[in-house]
N, C-alpha and C positions, 0 to 999 in steps of 0.2 A: 397428463403432460405430453405435449407434442415435441418431438426432437427433429430438427431440420438442419440441413447442412448447406443449403443454397440461399443466397441473398434474395433471389426472386421469390422463393417459397416463404421465407420469413416475412418479407414485405407484404405478401398476399395475406398471410395470417393476421398481421397487425392492421392491415386495412379493414379487415372484417371486424376487428376488435374495437376500432374507433366508433364513437367518441370516448370510450372508456380511457381512463388514465393509465399510463404505462410506466412501471418502475423497472429499471435496468441494473443488473448486477454483472459487470464484466469480470471474468476470472481467467486464469490460466489452468484451471482444473486441479486435480488431485485435492478434492475439496476436504475442508476441515471445518470445525465449528465456527471459526472466524468467518469463512465464506457464508456459512449457513445463517449466521447472525445477521448478515446483510440482507438475506432473503426475508428474515423475520421483519426487519425494518421496512423493506419494500412492500410487504404484504399489508403493513399498517397504513401506508401512505397511498398505495396505488391499487387499481382494480385488476390489472394484469401484470404479472411479474415475468420478465425475460431474463434469463441468465445466458451468458456466452462463455464457452470454453475454447480458448485459442492460445496456444503457446506461440507467442509473437516473436519471430526470429529477429525483427528489427531492433529489439531492445536487449539483445544478447551480444556481448563483445566476442571477438574471435577466440579468446581463451576461456570463455565462460561455459556454463553447463547446459546449453541448448539441447544437445543430443541426449543427455542423461536426465533432463528435467523429468520428474516423476509423472507418469501418465497412467490412468486407469479409467477409461470412459464408461465402462459398464458400472463400476462402483460409483462414479460421479453421477451417472444417470439415475441410479437408485436413490442416492442421497438427495439429489435435487428434487426428484418426484416426491419423496417422503416428506420434504420440508414445504412443499406447496408451490414450486416453480410451475408456471403455466406453459412456457415455451423455452426449450433448451436449444440454443444456436451453437452448432459444432462444425464450423467451416474448416476447410483445408487451407493450406498456405496458398495454393493456386487460386482458390476462390477469393481470398482476401487480397492477394497481390498478383493480379494477372500479369502475364509477361508484358513488359513495356512500361510498367508503372514508374513514374519519374518524380512524384511529388512527396516531399517530406515536410512535416509541420515542426517548427522550431519555436520554443518559448525561451526568451532570453533572460539573462541575469539570475533568476532564482534557480536555474539549472546548473549554475557554475560551481556550486559548493556541494558538500556532503556526497551523496551518491553520484551526483553529476560530475564531480571532480575525479572520483575514483573509477567511474564507469563512463568514459567519454562516449557520447552518442546515445546513451541509454534513454534519456528523456526525449530525444528526437523520435526514437522508436515508440515510446509510450504515447507521446502526443499524436503521432501519426495514426497509430492503430485505434486510439480512443476516438479521434476525429472520424475515422472511417466507421467505427461501430456506432457512434452517435448519429451519423448521417444515415446509416442503414436502419437502425431501430427507431430513431426520432423519439426518444423517451421524454416523459415529463419530468422524471426524477432519475438520478443515477447515484448509486451507493458505493462508497469506497471506504475501506478500513484505514484507520489512522495509524496502523503499524508502519505504513509507508506514508508518513505525514508530508514528506517533500512531494511525493506524487500527487497527493490531494491538493497541495498548494499550486502545483504546476497546472493541473487540470482545471482547477477553479479559475486561475488566471486566464487560461486559454478560452474557457467558456465565456468569461466576461469580455475578453478582447475581441472575440469573434462573434459576439452577440448571439450565441446559441441559446435558444429558449428552453434551457434545461436547469433544474435545480440540483446542484451537487450536494449530496447529503453525507457528511463525514460520520463514521460510526466508530465506537470505541474499540480499542485493542482487546482481543479476547486472549486470555492466558490459561495455561495449565494451572492446577491447584498449587503447584510449587513456584509459580511466577513466570515460567518461560512463556514468551509470546508465541502463539500458534503460528506456524509457517509450514508450507508444503515442503520446504527444504529440511525441516527437522528430521525427516525420515533418513537423511544422509548421515546423521550423527551416530557415532558409536555410543555405547552405554557410558563410557568415561567422558566423551565429549559432551554428551547430553547433560551429565551431572555438572561438569565444569561450566557449561553455558549459563548456569543459574547466576553467575557473577554479573550478567547484564542487568537483570531486574534488581539484583541486590545493590548494584552501584547506583542505579537510578533512584532507588528508594533512599539511599544515603544522601544523594543530592537533594531530593525533596525535603528530607529532614533538615539539612543544613540551611536551605532557603527559609524553611519555616522558623528556624531559630535566628534568622536575620542576616545570614550570609548573602551578599549580593555580588561578590567578586567572582567573575567567570573563571579566572585563572585558578582560584582556590578550589572551585567546584571541579574543574577539569582534573586538577591534581589529585583530589580525593577519589574521583571516579577511576582514574588511571591506576591508582595504587590498589584499589579493590580488584579491578580486572586482572592486574598482573599477579594477583594471588593464584590465578589459574595458569599453570605452566603450558597448557595447550592453546591459550588465547593469543592471537596476533591482532593487535589493534589496527584497524583501517583508519577510523577517525573517531574523535570525541568532539562534538560541536555543540556550542550554546549560541543560539541565534534568536532573533525576533521572529514571531510567527503571525501571519503567513509571509511576511516580506523576506525572511531568511537573511537579514542583515546581521553581520557579526556584532557581538556585544562584549564590552569589557565589564560592564556593570548591568546586572539584571534589572529590568523595569518593564512593566506592562506584560503583554502576552509573549511568552518565550517557549522555546523548545530545547530540551536537552536530548541530543540524538547520538546514537552509537552505531558503528558497524565494526564487527569483530569476526575474525575467522577462527574456526575450530577445525583443524585439519584442512580439508578442501571445501568446507562449508562456511559460507559467509552469512552471518545473521545480522539483522538490524533490529533496533528497539529504540524507544523514545518515551519521554514523559513531557506533557504539556503543563506549564505552570503560569500562573498570573502573579507577578511579584510587584507589590506596591513599594513605595519608598518608606513606608512606615516600618519600624524596626522588625516587627514579627508578622507582618501581614503577608500571607501567601496562601494560594489555593491551587488545587489541582484542577485542570480543565477536563 
């Protein structure tokens, strides 16, 4: 595995690799099995796998955890190499955002709700850095985990609108055996917070069961989810959203492709989770995507 920190060197390596196909896995590092599962998917579809590790300051708000975001590049380098990454791109902030940068990429409408509502400017930062990374790497495929399903919807929309010749490949959420969705931020949780955070997957499971039994009323599903989460005294709900996917339009009655999405704080740690459902209007027809 080659590790590079300059855009010029990365482009030189990729020029030598062409016409082989390139799969790209953008991350903020502190790798876990969720990230590494993206590498597995990339290796199945592409000849060369590039992973980036960059903690993007543009997507953090003024009171968020940019300075404390977990970092361990040597650990990440070992995990990436052991899983089969060919090129690891590890740029500095100065490399990605030279002095005088004035361009921001904005995706409208689908960024107004969910994490976009509670983290103003977050998706401008995501769209900007991903556009830059796509321009640098010029991948054939890019792999993103569905734990942040809104991010996947935003990037897919951006790629389509800007006619980028890239296939976005959504990949399933990876969970711990007890159901907790993997996240680099899980390291922040105390033992008690970690235990109580299991209400997220438990509440989503309950929503899935209710829909399978014929429930289509979004308010009833939100109420059931809320009551389960509130069983955890440490949980502070940011949002419980039920929307169409990928359009992210609000729904009063479930139909077609939809997402049940949560953001909940445990202490100072904000966790997100979701489940994707396909709900027909037949009384008991429901499937998990």
